Each structure stands twice: as C-alpha cells, then as structure tokens.
N, C-alpha and C positions, 0 to 999 in steps of 0.2 A: 493577310488581313492585319490591319493596324492594331487591333485588340491583342492578338497573339504576339505581335512584335513587342508591344509595351509590356505584356505579361512576362515575356522572356527576359527583357531588360531587368525587370525587378527580380525575377526568379534566379537569374545568374549573377545577381549582385553587381550590376553595372551602374546602378543609380543610388543616390543617397536617399534612403527611406527616411522620411521625417518621423520624429518621435513626438508627435502632437496630434491634434484633431485631424490633420490631413491624413495621417495614417489610418484612422478610423474611416474616413471618407473613402479612401482608396479600397480598403477592405470591403466596405459595404457595397460599393459599386461593383466590385468583382463578384461578390456573392449574389447580388441582384442579377448581374449579367449571366452567371452560370446557373443559378438555382431558381431565380425568380423571387417572388415574395417570400419573406421569412415565414416559415411554418414551425420553427423551433419554439419550445416553451420559454417563457421569460426566465432567465437565470436569476439567482439571488443577486440583489442589488449591491451586495458587498463583494461580489465576484468580479475578477478582472474581465470576465467575458461579458459582463453586463453592458459596458460601453460599446463593445463590438456589436452585440445583439441590438442595442438601441439604435445605433447608426444604420444598421441594415433594415430594421423595422420601419424607419422613417422613409425608406425607399419603396415601400409597398405601393403598388399600382404603377410603378415605373416599368416600361417595357424593357426586355432584355437587350434589344438593339440600342435603345437610348442609353441604357446603363453602360454598354460597351463603348459607345462614343464618348460619354462623359469620363469614363475610366481612362480611355486613351488620351484624352485632352489633359487630364490631371497628371497622369504619369509622364506625359511628354514635357510637362512644365518642371519636373524635378531635375536637380543637378546631376550631371554625370560624375561618377567617381574618377578621381585622378589616378591614372595607372602609372606606376613608377617602374622604370626598367633599369635594372642594375645587374 
C-alpha cells in the first residue's frame, strides 16, 4: 500500500522532513489516517503540542482513506536524502 511505503520512507529517515508548516500537515494527515478525528483535549496554547493538535483538529470530518491518499501525495513530494558511500 502506498501509505505504508510513504510512512516507512519517513520512519527510516530516507526523506528530508521539512521544519515548517508542511511538517504539521504531514503529522496531521497521518493522525487523521490512523486515528480519525481528533478526540484529544486542546493543549495549552503555549505548548509545542498546540500547533500539532490544531493542524489535526482542522482535519475533522476527513475520511481515513482520503487522509491516507493526501499523506502519500505530500510525502512523495519530499526530497530524498543524499546517501554518501565512503
């Protein structure tokens, strides 16, 4: 399945994970695909987890299948890491 393949590319560190809003988008699509709508209580707005929670909460109502497809497309657009052999 494409979703699992894309997840493994990230999990095993084969892709450059962005350090911006795209990282929150990837995380929120993954959470929506695996867990469905966010049921977690809102964290403190000063918390680092707030932005992650907020991005996931915006996915409410999105089907797990659609979230998997969007996650796969977004992860597929990331750059692969350069592997050096020496």
